[in-house]
C-alpha positions as CSV (number, residue, x, y, z in Angstrom):
1,X,38.1,30.9,10.3
2,X,36.7,34.4,10.5
3,X,36.9,36.8,7.6
4,X,38.7,40.0,8.5
5,X,38.8,43.2,6.4
6,X,41.5,45.7,7.2
7,X,41.7,49.3,6.1
8,X,43.5,52.5,7.0
9,X,47.1,52.0,6.0
10,X,49.1,54.5,4.0
11,X,52.2,56.7,3.7
12,X,52.6,59.2,6.6
13,X,55.4,61.4,8.0
14,X,57.1,60.6,11.2
15,X,55.4,62.2,14.2
16,X,51.9,62.0,12.8
17,X,49.0,59.7,13.5
18,X,47.1,57.0,11.7
19,X,44.3,54.7,12.6
20,X,43.9,51.2,11.2
21,X,40.6,49.4,11.3
22,X,39.6,45.7,11.0
23,X,36.0,44.8,10.3
24,X,34.8,41.5,11.7
25,X,31.5,41.0,9.8
26,X,28.8,38.5,10.7
27,X,30.0,37.1,14.1
28,X,28.1,39.1,16.6
29,X,27.2,35.9,18.5
30,X,30.8,34.9,19.1
31,X,33.4,36.2,21.5
32,X,37.0,36.8,20.4
33,X,40.3,37.9,21.5
34,X,41.6,40.5,19.1
35,X,45.1,41.6,18.2
36,X,47.3,43.5,15.8
37,X,50.6,42.3,14.6
38,X,53.1,43.7,12.1
39,X,55.8,42.4,9.8
40,X,58.6,44.5,8.4
41,X,60.6,43.4,5.4
42,X,63.0,40.6,6.2
43,X,61.6,40.3,9.7
44,X,59.3,37.9,11.5
45,X,55.7,38.9,12.3
46,X,55.6,40.5,15.7
47,X,53.0,41.4,18.3
48,X,51.8,45.0,18.5
49,X,48.6,45.1,20.6
50,X,45.8,42.9,21.9
51,X,42.4,43.4,23.6
52,X,40.0,41.0,25.1
53,X,36.3,40.8,24.1
54,X,35.1,42.6,27.2
55,X,37.6,45.4,26.6
56,X,38.8,45.1,30.2
57,X,42.4,44.2,29.3
58,X,44.8,45.4,26.7
59,X,48.5,44.5,26.1
60,X,51.1,46.4,24.0
61,X,54.5,45.7,22.8
62,X,57.1,47.8,24.6
63,X,58.0,49.5,21.3
64,X,54.5,51.0,20.9
65,X,53.4,51.4,24.5
66,X,52.2,54.9,25.1
67,X,51.9,55.7,21.4
68,X,49.4,53.1,20.1
69,X,45.9,52.3,21.4
70,X,43.8,49.2,20.5
71,X,40.0,49.4,20.9
72,X,37.1,47.2,19.8
73,X,33.9,48.9,18.6
74,X,30.9,48.9,20.9
75,X,29.2,46.3,18.7
76,X,32.4,44.2,18.6
77,X,32.3,44.0,14.8
78,X,35.5,45.9,14.4
79,X,38.8,46.5,16.1
80,X,40.9,49.6,15.7
81,X,44.5,50.5,16.2
82,X,45.1,54.2,16.8
83,X,48.8,55.0,16.2
84,X,50.3,58.3,17.2
85,X,53.8,59.7,17.2
86,X,54.7,57.4,14.4
87,X,58.3,56.5,13.9
88,X,60.2,55.3,10.8
89,X,60.7,52.0,12.5
90,X,56.9,51.5,12.6
91,X,57.0,50.9,8.9
92,X,55.5,47.4,8.3
93,X,52.5,45.5,7.0
94,X,50.0,45.4,9.8
95,X,47.7,42.5,10.3
96,X,44.7,42.1,12.5
97,X,43.9,38.7,14.0
98,X,41.0,37.2,16.0
99,X,40.6,34.0,17.9
100,X,37.6,32.6,19.7
101,X,38.0,33.1,23.4
102,X,36.1,33.8,26.5
103,X,35.2,37.4,27.1
104,X,38.3,37.8,29.2
105,X,40.7,35.8,27.0
106,X,43.6,37.7,25.5
107,X,46.4,36.4,23.3
108,X,49.7,38.0,22.3
109,X,51.5,35.3,20.2
110,X,51.2,34.7,16.5
111,X,50.5,31.0,16.8
112,X,47.6,31.7,19.1
113,X,45.5,33.2,16.3
114,X,43.9,31.3,13.5
115,X,42.0,34.1,11.6
116,X,44.1,36.8,10.0
117,X,43.4,39.8,7.8
118,X,45.1,40.4,4.5
119,X,47.4,43.0,5.9
120,X,47.6,46.8,5.3
121,X,50.8,48.6,4.5
122,X,52.0,51.4,6.8
123,X,55.0,53.5,5.6
124,X,56.4,56.2,7.9
125,X,58.8,58.6,6.2
126,X,61.4,60.8,8.0
């Protein structure tokens, strides 16, 4: 498994923006599929966004399409989730995940990932 270190969560007002970051230290020789998921209280963990190692392909949940953007750093030692036009229903614990894959591999399901971050809380107030 790969160690992942998340940051950037917090309490924000609806309509504002927030960026989450996930550091992936020490694995510059590996290629990964990278994703963000979230889990609201009483709900199952759900897919938010994913990107492949090459950065050529991204996928988004319908609920965040057009508002969120996933991007890997140029050195591929971090993946970011830029969230804009936040809604109250975006409130959740957000998790980053990575899984060894080819440079074009991309995964969108919880069970496809074996390395997870500790989670960062995002609360959106009305």
